[in-house]
MITORDREN-618196 format. One record per residue (C-alpha): residue in three letters; x, y, z. Coordinates in steps of 0.1 Angstrom, whole numbers, plus 5000, padded with zeros to 4 digits. Example, Ala and Ser with C-alpha at 12.3 -4.5 7.8 and 13.67 -1.06 7.14 Angstrom:
BEGIN
ALA512349555078/SER513749895071/
//
This chain:
BEGIN
MET583565779602/ASP579865729609/ARG579465349607/LYS575765379602/LEU576565439565/GLY576765069561/PHE579064769564/PHE579364729527/LEU581365049522/PHE584464849528/VAL583464489522/VAL584464339488/VAL581264199472/ILE581263939444/TRP578763969416/LYS578563649395/ALA577763729359/GLY578363429337/THR582063399330/ASN582563759340/THR582563759378/LEU582964109391/ARG584864179423/LEU583264499436/ASP586064639457/GLN585264989443/GLY582365159426/VAL581565049391/ILE580065249362/MET577465079341/GLY577365279309/ILE574065329291/LEU573965239254/ASN570465289241/VAL569965169205/THR566565319204/PRO564865609185/ASP562965729215/SER564865709248/PHE564366029268/SER568066149267/ASP569865989238/GLY567165839216/GLY568265809180/CYS571865879186/TYR573165519183/LEU570665339162/ALA573265219136/VAL575564949148/ASP578665149138/GLN577365449158/ALA576765229188/LEU580165069186/LYS581765409184/ARG579965519215/ALA580965199233/ARG584565249225/VAL584465599240/MET582965459272/ILE585665189273/SER588365449269/GLU586865639298/GLY586965329321/VAL583465199320/GLY582964879340/ILE579764739323/ILE578064839291/ASP574264819292/VAL572564769258/GLY568864849255/GLY566564819225/GLU563264939240/SER562665269257/THR560965239291/ARG560365609296/PRO556765699306/GLY554465689275/ALA556965519252/SER555565299225/PRO556164919230/VAL558364739204/THR558064389191/VAL560464109199/SER561964119164/GLN562464499166/GLU564264459199/LEU566464169187/ASN567364359155/ARG568464659175/THR570464489202/ILE571964149190/PRO574264289163/VAL575664549187/ILE576264289214/GLU577964049189/ARG580264319176/LEU580964459211/ARG581864109224/SER584164049195/GLU586364339206/TRP585864379244/ALA586164129272/GLY584264329298/PRO580764269311/ILE577864339288/SER574364379300/ILE571064349281/ASP568364589292/THR565164389285/SER562064229301/LYS561563979273/ALA562963629279/VAL563563569241/VAL565663879239/ALA567563799270/GLU568263449259/GLN569563549224/ALA571563839240/LEU573263599264/ASP573963359235/ALA575463659216/GLY577863739245/ALA575963929271/ASP576663849308/ILE573864029326/VAL570164069323/ASN568864409335/ASP565064369338/VAL562964669349/SER560164429358/GLY562264239383/LEU561863919363/ARG558063939365/ALA556864059331/ASP557763739313/GLU557263409330/LYS560063249311/MET562663499322/LEU563563329355/GLU564162999336/VAL566463169311/CYS568463349337/ALA568863039359/ARG569962819330/ALA572563079319/GLY573963159353/CYS574063529343/GLY574163829364/ILE570763979372/VAL569564329380/VAL566264309398/MET564564649396/HIS561564769415/MET558764929395/GLN555165019405/GLY552864969376/GLN553964949339/PRO556365169320/ARG553665329299/THR551465439329/MET553765409359/GLN553865789365/ALA550165849364/ASP549565829401/PRO552265639421/SER551265579457/TYR552965419487/VAL552365409525/ASP556165379531/VAL558165379499/ARG561465269515/ALA559764969534/GLU557764869503/VAL560864869480/ARG562864669505/ASP560064419511/PHE559864379473/PHE563664309472/GLU563364059500/ASP560463879483/ARG562363859450/TYR565463739467/MET563563449483/THR561663369451/LEU564663369428/THR567163189451/SER564562919459/SER564162869421/GLY567862789416/ILE569363129410/ASP572663189428/ALA572363469454/GLU575663609442/SER574163669408/LEU571663919422/VAL571864299423/PHE568964519433/ASP567864849418/PRO565265069436/GLY563965199402/ILE564265569407/GLY561665729385/PHE559765409378/GLY556365439394/LYS557665709419/ASN557066079422/LEU559666339433/SER559066279470/HIS559365899466/ASN562565939447/LEU564166169472/SER563065959501/LEU564765649486/LEU567965839478/SER568165979513/ASP568365629530/LEU569765389505/GLU571365169531/ARG567965069543/LEU567164909510/ALA569964659508/VAL569064289513/ARG571163999524/GLY574464179517/ARG573664209480/PRO574764529462/LEU572564809450/LEU572564959415/ILE571365319411/GLY570065459379/ILE569465839383/SER571265969352/ARG569566279337/LYS566166169350/SER563166399351/PHE562966429389/LEU566366609387/GLY564666859363/LYS561866909388/VAL564366989416/LEU566267229393/ASP563267359374/ASP564967249342/ASP563367059314/SER566466969294/PRO567966619301/ASP571366739288/LEU571666999315/ARG571166749343/GLU574666609341/TRP576166769371/SER573266689393/THR573666329382/VAL577366339392/ALA576366489426/LEU573966209433/THR576565949421/ALA578866079448/ALA576166099474/SER574965739468/ARG578565609468/MET578965769503/GLN575965549513/GLY577765239500/VAL576265199465/LEU578665009443/LEU576965019409/HIS575965329390/ARG574065329357/VAL574865659338/HIS575165809304/SER578465999310/VAL581265769321/LYS584265979329/GLU582466249350/ASN580765989372/SER583765769374/ASP585866059386/ALA583266129413/LEU583465769425/ARG587265769428/VAL587266099447/VAL584665979472/GLU586465649477/ALA589665829484/VAL587866019512/LEU586265699525/ALA589665519526/SER591265809544/GLU588865759573/GLY590265429583/GLY588665189558/THR590364899541/GLN588964969506/SER591264909477/ILE591565229455/SER592265149418/ARG594265389397/SER593465359360/
//
């Protein structure tokens, strides 16, 4: 096996997420549960609490590792929502989900008030597209809770981020951002083992930037912390395939889930759980056959 793919292919990584510490000895699926009317792929599908819970139960039956609940679309051009709107959409779902599932729950938000109430309702992880920069109180909320944190890279703001993204060296700049956030957050009292980093595919990046990042994911990892990749059904796949329909980008998503796992990525945020989970297990069987010590779970 080519060892340049990265030491973390076969190293067990710990992700501390409140009381739900994850032992990442294999790839984990983070299932997307958007309780929004306007998300690009599934907007309006799970607005009602019962609809959202039904979808969550399907994901659980398919072996999801984490469920990521989001109440505000961050697609380019999406309208902002108020704190009360976001709370009304997400908190009842998190409370109900926690009452029947012990697995890790993530809140997808950049608002400290939403994060705090979601954590109080039973969430374990804060997934912040701003990298804990949009709300000055977010760092304090996360440090106090001891929750898991997804630090994402984004150039610009969600509403305008795709207008004209520009980099000298996108890989170096994303990695430098991760290193800077790592130092800032850990020096502020956040446990390094609580951190996961997301390069923000499609967030302030054009097709060339996205493909460049995906071609060399190992270069982005900082301090041995795991990466999370969110590529599910995104528009850059449509540009590669000349296809405007998000629903028809599923197999290209699965292909990139497999490709990124080959590069050592342990966390994969997707809409379709079973297809992507199957891709992880097959890749890990191949990796293990080449002399690694990775544990392969049969579920």
